N, C-alpha and C positions, 0 to 999 in steps of 0.2 A: 886294062883290066886284067886283075891277078886271078889265077886259078887256084890259089891257096885257100884251103878250107880250114877254118878255126872253130874250136869250141868257144862258145860264148854264152852269156846268159843276159836276159833282158832286165836292166836295173831301172825302173821307173817306179820308185816307193810313193811318190805323191799322187793323190787323186787328181791332181790338176795337170799332170803329165799325159801326153797323148796315148801312150802305150801301157798305161797303169794296169789295165786288165791282164796284161801278160807278164807282169813283174814276177821275177824269180823263174821264169821258164827257161830252161836250157835249150840251146839250138845250135845248129852248125851254120856258120856264116862265111859269105865271101863278099868282097868289095866289088859292087857293080861299077859305080862312077862317084867322083867327088866324095861327099860323106854319106853316100847311100850304100846300103849293104842289102844283099838278098839273104835272108834267113830261111832255114829249113827246120821244121818242127819234127821232134822225134816220135810223136804220136799224135793222134786226133785227126780230125776230117781235113783240117787245112794242111796243105803240103808245104807252101812257101809263101812269103811276102816280102816287100821292100820295108826298110826301116832306116832310121837316121842312126849314124855312128854314135850320136850322144846318148842313144838309149841302150848301148850294149857295154857289157864289161867282159874282159877276157877271162877264159876258164870256165868250168862249170860249177854251179852253186850246188852244195850238198843238200839233200832232201831234208 
């Protein structure tokens, strides 16, 4: 398990993708295991959740 935290954004533009509702959201992310990452939201009532690496893109998306 890596302790490195990266700036990432959720890249799920298709309505058929599982994390589409979060598309475009900037997050802080760290790898938990395999292709599973723990993401931390910058605002809102949800603090964190697990997500597949396939749903993430590096960097932050401009507003």
